[in-house]
KOLBA-291667 format. One record per residue (C-alpha): residue number from 1; x, y, z. Coordinates in nm, 2 decimals. Layout:
N
  marse      px      py      pz
    NUM       X       Y       Z
...
END
This chain:
450
  marse      px      py      pz
      1    0.03   -0.02   -0.01
      2    0.14    0.30   -0.09
      3    0.10    0.60    0.17
      4   -0.03    0.85   -0.09
      5   -0.31    0.70   -0.23
      6   -0.72    0.71   -0.24
      7   -1.00    0.50   -0.36
      8   -1.32    0.71   -0.39
      9   -1.66    0.53   -0.42
     10   -1.91    0.80   -0.59
     11   -2.30    0.71   -0.54
     12   -2.57    0.91   -0.66
     13   -2.64    1.19   -0.91
     14   -2.42    1.36   -1.16
     15   -2.41    1.61   -0.93
     16   -2.25    1.39   -0.64
     17   -2.04    1.28   -0.96
     18   -1.91    1.64   -1.02
     19   -1.81    1.69   -0.65
     20   -1.67    1.35   -0.63
     21   -1.43    1.42   -0.95
     22   -1.33    1.78   -0.78
     23   -1.21    1.60   -0.44
     24   -1.01    1.39   -0.64
     25   -0.84    1.66   -0.84
     26   -0.77    1.83   -0.48
     27   -0.62    1.49   -0.37
     28   -0.41    1.46   -0.70
     29   -0.25    1.79   -0.68
     30   -0.17    1.73   -0.27
     31    0.02    1.45   -0.45
     32   -0.20    1.15   -0.39
     33   -0.29    0.85   -0.65
     34   -0.60    0.74   -0.74
     35   -0.63    0.31   -0.72
     36   -0.92    0.11   -0.82
     37   -0.80   -0.18   -0.51
     38   -0.97   -0.03   -0.23
     39   -0.68   -0.26   -0.06
     40   -0.43   -0.06   -0.22
     41   -0.54    0.31   -0.12
     42   -0.42    0.48    0.17
     43   -0.77    0.67    0.24
     44   -1.08    0.54    0.15
     45   -1.42    0.78    0.07
     46   -1.70    0.69   -0.03
     47   -1.92    0.99   -0.15
     48   -2.34    0.91   -0.05
     49   -2.64    0.96   -0.11
     50   -2.93    1.05    0.10
     51   -3.20    1.16   -0.12
     52   -3.45    0.82   -0.05
     53   -3.44    0.51    0.12
     54   -3.30    0.28   -0.15
     55   -3.01    0.52   -0.19
     56   -2.95    0.53    0.17
     57   -2.89    0.17    0.20
     58   -2.67    0.14   -0.06
     59   -2.46    0.38    0.09
     60   -2.45    0.21    0.41
     61   -2.38   -0.12    0.26
     62   -2.05    0.06    0.09
     63   -1.96    0.20    0.36
     64   -2.03   -0.10    0.57
     65   -1.84   -0.34    0.33
     66   -1.54   -0.11    0.32
     67   -1.52   -0.05    0.72
     68   -1.48   -0.46    0.77
     69   -1.21   -0.50    0.52
     70   -1.02   -0.18    0.64
     71   -0.65   -0.20    0.73
     72   -0.46   -0.07    1.04
     73   -0.30    0.19    0.82
     74   -0.61    0.30    0.63
     75   -0.85    0.59    0.67
     76   -1.21    0.61    0.59
     77   -1.37    0.89    0.52
     78   -1.81    0.94    0.48
     79   -1.85    1.23    0.25
     80   -2.14    1.35    0.06
     81   -2.57    1.40    0.13
     82   -2.63    1.15    0.39
     83   -2.35    1.25    0.60
     84   -2.45    1.59    0.59
     85   -2.79    1.53    0.72
     86   -2.71    1.22    0.95
     87   -2.33    1.25    1.03
     88   -2.34    1.10    1.40
     89   -2.59    0.86    1.30
     90   -2.39    0.75    1.00
     91   -2.08    0.71    1.25
     92   -2.31    0.52    1.49
     93   -2.47    0.30    1.23
     94   -2.07    0.20    1.07
     95   -1.79    0.15    1.32
     96   -1.48    0.18    1.15
     97   -1.52    0.50    1.00
     98   -1.27    0.79    1.07
     99   -1.39    1.11    0.92
    100   -1.74    1.24    0.83
    101   -1.77    1.55    0.55
    102   -2.07    1.69    0.43
    103   -2.14    1.85    0.12
    104   -2.11    2.18    0.15
    105   -1.77    2.20    0.27
    106   -1.64    1.90    0.03
    107   -1.36    2.13   -0.07
    108   -1.18    2.11    0.23
    109   -1.09    1.71    0.21
    110   -0.67    1.76    0.20
    111   -0.74    1.95    0.49
    112   -0.97    1.64    0.66
    113   -0.74    1.39    0.50
    114   -0.45    1.53    0.68
    115   -0.61    1.60    1.02
    116   -0.66    1.22    0.98
    117   -0.34    1.09    0.92
    118   -0.13    1.30    1.15
    119   -0.29    1.21    1.48
    120   -0.49    0.90    1.62
    121   -0.84    0.98    1.66
    122   -1.03    0.69    1.85
    123   -1.36    0.92    1.77
    124   -1.47    1.00    1.43
    125   -1.37    1.35    1.31
    126   -1.67    1.57    1.18
    127   -1.62    1.84    0.97
    128   -1.99    1.97    0.90
    129   -1.98    2.36    0.88
    130   -2.28    2.54    0.73
    131   -2.08    2.75    0.49
    132   -2.20    2.69    0.12
    133   -2.05    2.45   -0.17
    134   -2.01    2.64   -0.47
    135   -1.96    3.02   -0.52
    136   -1.59    3.08   -0.30
    137   -1.28    2.90   -0.32
    138   -1.36    2.91   -0.71
    139   -1.00    2.83   -0.77
    140   -0.90    2.53   -0.58
    141   -1.07    2.26   -0.84
    142   -1.30    2.25   -1.16
    143   -1.67    2.23   -1.08
    144   -1.67    1.94   -1.34
    145   -1.70    1.59   -1.40
    146   -1.54    1.44   -1.71
    147   -1.67    1.14   -1.90
    148   -1.51    1.07   -2.25
    149   -1.57    1.35   -2.46
    150   -1.88    1.47   -2.22
    151   -1.85    1.74   -1.94
    152   -2.08    1.80   -1.64
    153   -2.02    2.13   -1.50
    154   -2.24    2.26   -1.17
    155   -2.35    2.57   -1.23
    156   -2.48    2.64   -0.87
    157   -2.57    2.41   -0.58
    158   -2.85    2.37   -0.35
    159   -3.24    2.48   -0.37
    160   -3.47    2.69   -0.22
    161   -3.77    2.52   -0.37
    162   -4.05    2.39   -0.09
    163   -4.12    2.07   -0.27
    164   -4.28    1.90    0.04
    165   -4.10    1.52   -0.02
    166   -3.75    1.65   -0.11
    167   -3.49    1.68    0.12
    168   -3.23    1.85   -0.09
    169   -3.27    2.18    0.13
    170   -3.18    2.01    0.41
    171   -2.92    1.83    0.31
    172   -2.75    2.10    0.06
    173   -2.88    2.41    0.21
    174   -3.03    2.70    0.01
    175   -2.90    2.76   -0.39
    176   -2.61    2.91   -0.43
    177   -2.47    3.02   -0.79
    178   -2.14    3.04   -0.93
    179   -1.99    3.35   -1.09
    180   -2.03    3.28   -1.48
    181   -1.69    3.37   -1.53
    182   -1.58    3.10   -1.34
    183   -1.83    2.90   -1.56
    184   -1.69    3.01   -1.86
    185   -1.33    2.94   -1.78
    186   -1.43    2.61   -1.68
    187   -1.60    2.54   -2.04
    188   -1.29    2.68   -2.20
    189   -1.05    2.44   -2.02
    190   -1.30    2.13   -2.09
    191   -1.26    2.27   -2.52
    192   -0.88    2.25   -2.45
    193   -0.92    1.94   -2.34
    194   -1.15    1.76   -2.58
    195   -1.47    1.78   -2.46
    196   -1.75    1.79   -2.74
    197   -2.05    1.81   -2.50
    198   -2.11    2.01   -2.20
    199   -2.38    1.92   -1.95
    200   -2.52    2.20   -1.76
    201   -2.66    2.07   -1.42
    202   -2.76    2.21   -1.07
    203   -3.03    2.12   -0.81
    204   -3.27    2.40   -1.03
    205   -3.06    2.50   -1.34
    206   -3.33    2.76   -1.42
    207   -3.30    2.91   -1.04
    208   -2.95    3.00   -1.19
    209   -2.82    3.35   -1.08
    210   -3.15    3.45   -0.87
    211   -2.87    3.50   -0.59
    212   -2.65    3.69   -0.83
    213   -2.97    3.96   -0.88
    214   -2.99    3.80   -1.21
    215   -3.32    3.78   -1.38
    216   -3.34    3.45   -1.70
    217   -2.98    3.37   -1.52
    218   -2.98    3.05   -1.72
    219   -3.05    3.21   -2.07
    220   -2.75    3.49   -2.00
    221   -2.52    3.19   -1.90
    222   -2.67    2.98   -2.24
    223   -2.55    3.29   -2.44
    224   -2.21    3.39   -2.31
    225   -2.16    3.01   -2.31
    226   -2.21    2.98   -2.67
    227   -2.03    3.31   -2.72
    228   -1.73    3.19   -2.50
    229   -1.73    2.87   -2.66
    230   -1.81    2.81   -3.03
    231   -1.63    2.50   -3.09
    232   -1.80    2.29   -2.80
    233   -2.08    2.11   -2.98
    234   -2.31    2.04   -2.76
    235   -2.48    2.20   -2.44
    236   -2.71    2.05   -2.28
    237   -2.94    2.15   -2.02
    238   -3.08    1.93   -1.72
    239   -3.33    1.98   -1.42
    240   -3.52    2.28   -1.50
    241   -3.84    2.36   -1.26
    242   -4.18    2.43   -1.40
    243   -4.25    2.82   -1.43
    244   -3.90    2.93   -1.47
    245   -3.84    2.77   -1.84
    246   -3.88    3.17   -1.92
    247   -3.92    3.30   -2.33
    248   -3.60    3.39   -2.34
    249   -3.45    3.05   -2.24
    250   -3.66    2.90   -2.50
    251   -3.54    3.16   -2.80
    252   -3.16    3.08   -2.67
    253   -3.23    2.71   -2.71
    254   -3.37    2.75   -3.04
    255   -3.16    2.99   -3.19
    256   -2.81    2.89   -3.02
    257   -2.65    2.64   -3.28
    258   -2.48    2.48   -3.00
    259   -2.80    2.47   -2.72
    260   -2.96    2.10   -2.80
    261   -3.32    2.03   -2.83
    262   -3.34    1.89   -2.50
    263   -3.46    1.98   -2.17
    264   -3.48    1.76   -1.88
    265   -3.75    1.93   -1.65
    266   -3.94    1.71   -1.38
    267   -4.31    1.80   -1.33
    268   -4.35    1.51   -1.05
    269   -4.72    1.50   -1.08
    270   -5.05    1.64   -1.33
    271   -5.31    1.68   -1.09
    272   -5.33    1.98   -0.93
    273   -5.45    1.88   -0.61
    274   -5.10    1.64   -0.63
    275   -4.90    1.89   -0.69
    276   -5.04    2.13   -0.41
    277   -4.95    1.91   -0.17
    278   -4.64    1.87   -0.29
    279   -4.57    2.22   -0.28
    280   -4.51    2.23   -0.62
    281   -4.61    2.47   -0.90
    282   -4.97    2.36   -1.01
    283   -5.06    2.56   -1.27
    284   -5.11    2.31   -1.55
    285   -5.25    2.54   -1.81
    286   -4.86    2.71   -1.76
    287   -4.71    2.38   -1.86
    288   -4.94    2.31   -2.14
    289   -4.85    2.67   -2.30
    290   -4.48    2.63   -2.20
    291   -4.49    2.27   -2.37
    292   -4.61    2.42   -2.69
    293   -4.38    2.71   -2.72
    294   -4.12    2.49   -2.66
    295   -4.25    2.27   -2.93
    296   -4.33    2.51   -3.18
    297   -3.99    2.70   -3.13
    298   -3.78    2.35   -3.15
    299   -3.98    2.12   -3.35
    300   -3.77    1.84   -3.31
    301   -3.72    1.92   -2.91
    302   -3.70    1.59   -2.68
    303   -3.85    1.63   -2.34
    304   -3.77    1.48   -2.02
    305   -4.00    1.41   -1.73
    306   -4.03    1.25   -1.37
    307   -4.32    1.16   -1.22
    308   -4.37    1.03   -0.84
    309   -4.66    0.79   -0.79
    310   -4.81    0.71   -0.44
    311   -4.76    1.02   -0.27
    312   -4.98    1.07    0.02
    313   -5.34    1.12   -0.09
    314   -5.29    1.02   -0.42
    315   -5.66    0.88   -0.58
    316   -5.71    0.67   -0.79
    317   -5.86    0.98   -1.00
    318   -5.55    1.18   -0.93
    319   -5.32    0.93   -1.09
    320   -5.57    0.87   -1.37
    321   -5.50    1.24   -1.46
    322   -5.12    1.19   -1.44
    323   -5.15    0.84   -1.66
    324   -5.38    1.07   -1.92
    325   -5.18    1.40   -1.94
    326   -4.86    1.15   -2.00
    327   -5.06    0.99   -2.28
    328   -5.11    1.30   -2.42
    329   -4.79    1.49   -2.43
    330   -4.58    1.19   -2.50
    331   -4.26    1.27   -2.37
    332   -3.96    1.14   -2.53
    333   -3.83    1.02   -2.18
    334   -4.01    0.98   -1.87
    335   -3.85    0.85   -1.53
    336   -4.08    0.71   -1.24
    337   -4.05    0.71   -0.90
    338   -4.30    0.60   -0.57
    339   -4.29    0.81   -0.27
    340   -4.06    0.74   -0.01
    341   -4.12    0.89    0.33
    342   -3.86    1.13    0.44
    343   -3.80    1.24    0.78
    344   -3.82    1.62    0.86
    345   -3.95    1.72    0.50
    346   -4.26    1.90    0.56
    347   -4.47    1.61    0.38
    348   -4.41    1.39    0.70
    349   -4.71    1.51    0.87
    350   -4.88    1.31    0.60
    351   -4.71    0.97    0.64
    352   -4.71    0.72    0.40
    353   -5.05    0.59    0.35
    354   -5.07    0.46   -0.01
    355   -5.00    0.08    0.04
    356   -4.65   -0.04   -0.12
    357   -4.88   -0.28   -0.36
    358   -5.07    0.03   -0.47
    359   -4.74    0.24   -0.53
    360   -4.61   -0.02   -0.74
    361   -4.90   -0.14   -0.94
    362   -4.94    0.24   -1.05
    363   -4.55    0.23   -1.06
    364   -4.62   -0.06   -1.32
    365   -4.88    0.08   -1.51
    366   -4.69    0.45   -1.59
    367   -4.38    0.29   -1.72
    368   -4.59    0.07   -1.94
    369   -4.72    0.32   -2.10
    370   -4.38    0.51   -2.12
    371   -4.25    0.22   -2.29
    372   -4.47    0.25   -2.58
    373   -4.50    0.56   -2.60
    374   -4.10    0.58   -2.63
    375   -4.12    0.28   -2.87
    376   -4.34    0.47   -3.09
    377   -4.12    0.82   -3.10
    378   -3.83    0.63   -3.19
    379   -4.01    0.42   -3.46
    380   -4.10    0.80   -3.61
    381   -3.69    0.84   -3.59
    382   -3.63    0.53   -3.87
    383   -3.51    0.65   -4.20
    384   -3.39    0.97   -4.05
    385   -3.05    1.07   -4.01
    386   -2.89    1.20   -3.68
    387   -2.53    1.32   -3.56
    388   -2.46    1.10   -3.28
    389   -2.13    1.11   -3.06
    390   -1.97    0.80   -3.06
    391   -1.86    0.68   -2.72
    392   -1.69    0.34   -2.75
    393   -1.66    0.04   -3.01
    394   -1.63   -0.34   -2.96
    395   -1.61   -0.65   -3.23
    396   -1.78   -0.44   -3.51
    397   -2.03   -0.20   -3.31
    398   -1.99    0.14   -3.20
    399   -2.21    0.28   -2.94
    400   -2.31    0.66   -2.94
    401   -2.55    0.91   -2.82
    402   -2.77    1.16   -3.02
    403   -2.88    1.51   -2.91
    404   -3.21    1.33   -2.77
    405   -2.98    1.14   -2.50
    406   -2.82    1.29   -2.17
    407   -2.57    1.06   -2.07
    408   -2.61    0.76   -1.80
    409   -2.98    0.81   -1.81
    410   -3.12    0.77   -2.14
    411   -3.09    0.58   -2.46
    412   -2.81    0.50   -2.71
    413   -2.74    0.49   -3.08
    414   -2.58    0.14   -3.19
    415   -2.39    0.20   -3.48
    416   -2.33   -0.10   -3.71
    417   -1.92   -0.06   -3.81
    418   -1.64    0.14   -3.68
    419   -1.66    0.49   -3.58
    420   -1.36    0.69   -3.39
    421   -1.44    0.73   -3.04
    422   -1.52    1.10   -2.94
    423   -1.61    1.20   -3.28
    424   -1.98    1.34   -3.41
    425   -2.07    1.12   -3.69
    426   -2.46    1.09   -3.91
    427   -2.61    0.80   -3.85
    428   -2.87    0.68   -4.05
    429   -3.16    0.53   -3.84
    430   -3.24    0.17   -3.95
    431   -3.42    0.00   -3.64
    432   -3.58    0.14   -3.30
    433   -3.62    0.00   -2.93
    434   -3.82    0.10   -2.66
    435   -3.53    0.29   -2.54
    436   -3.24    0.30   -2.81
    437   -3.20    0.31   -3.15
    438   -2.97    0.12   -3.42
    439   -2.85    0.29   -3.73
    440   -2.55    0.27   -4.02
    441   -2.30    0.51   -4.10
    442   -2.37    0.79   -4.37
    443   -2.16    0.93   -4.60
    444   -2.13    1.31   -4.52
    445   -2.19    1.37   -4.90
    446   -2.55    1.22   -4.90
    447   -2.64    1.38   -4.60
    448   -2.97    1.47   -4.53
    449   -3.01    1.56   -4.14
    450   -3.30    1.58   -3.94
END
C-alpha cells in the first residue's frame, strides 16, 4: 500500500459525481494518486447519497463493506449527502469510519485527510460546517465531471424550492450560484481538453443567478457560453423547474446552434391537487402552454421528465389524470419513482398511507405506458439521419448518443461498423427499440440531416 493513494466511490446523481471528481482533483494536486483496488489505498472515501431510502441503504452497504475490510493504516471517510444530514448516526451505524465530511465543504477534503493521518483519532472527526459548497474557493478545483468527451458542469448547488417530499434543502442548503466567469473558464478548459458536450447541472438550473441578482440567469449563461466556446459542439441543460422556463431561455435554446433541443424538466405529477400537496407549481395551464411554446420554437425537441406515484393522498382519479397527461403529451423520456417517506421534510406529517402494492401497481402502469410511447417516438426516427457522439467500439459495433440522449440516463444509438470514439458522425436510423436506436454510418456527401 502506497502512503499517498486514495480510492473514491461515488454514489447517487451526476451532481454528486461532480463533487467526487472535484475532490479527486484536489487530492491529486496534493500528491495523492487514485487506485482502483481499495486494499491498495491509504485513504478510502465514499461520497454518499441520502436522497431516498434505497439510496441510503446503498450508501450504508458500501460504507459497511469498506469498514469491515479496512486495514490498520487506512482511513475511511464518509462524505456527501447522507453524512451532511445524518453525520452522527452514520458514524454510529458504521463503526470504523474515521472522518465525516458533508456536502457544503467537500473542498476541504485535503485538510480532513491531513488531520486524520497526522494523529490518532479514537472518535470520528466531523467536518460539517454550514458554509456553502459553491460560490467560494473557486480556484481550488474545477466543478466538473468528465466522462470521455462529455463533461458535467455544476452551475449552482443547493435549492430554495419548497417541495414537500424533498430533503435536498436540508442536505444542501439554499441555492448558491457560481459566477459566470468561473463557469465560462471551466468550459474553455474542458474544450481545450477535448470535451465535445457540456451538460449544465444544478438542483434547479432555471434558478441559476437568482442569488446573484440576475433575471433570466440561465438564458444569459447559455448565451455567454455559446459565445465563449463556439467550438464545443453540444450544450445540454438538465433539471429545469416548472414555471421558470422563460421565453428568453426558449429563444436561446432555439437560436443558439450548440444548445441542444433537449430539456429535462421534472414535473413530478399532473394533477393540481397532488401538486398542491407536494408544494409544487400546480398551474397545469402553464405546463401546457410552455410545452407548446418549446415545441413550436424547436419542433425536434426531446423532452424528459420525472413523476412520483403514490404521494400521500393520491387518489385513483389523481393518478388517472397523471396517466392521461403522459398519454397526451408523449414525452420522449419519462422516469418514475414510488413515493419514499423522508423524515423532517414538510410532507412528513402526511405519513406514507398508500400501500406499497398500490404504489407498485401505479408505477408499473405508468412505466408500461411510457415504454410504449418511447418505442413509438423512437420508431418515428427510422429512416432519418441523426448526428451521434461516439462513445465506444467493440467487435464491429460502435455505441453513441444523439442529441436526444443525456449521458447515463437516456438511451444509446447502436451503429453498425467502426467509428472513432469522440467523433460526432451522421447515422441513418434503421431500427428502434423501446429506449435505443440502431443505425448505419452515412457518407457525408449523401447527408440529409434531421
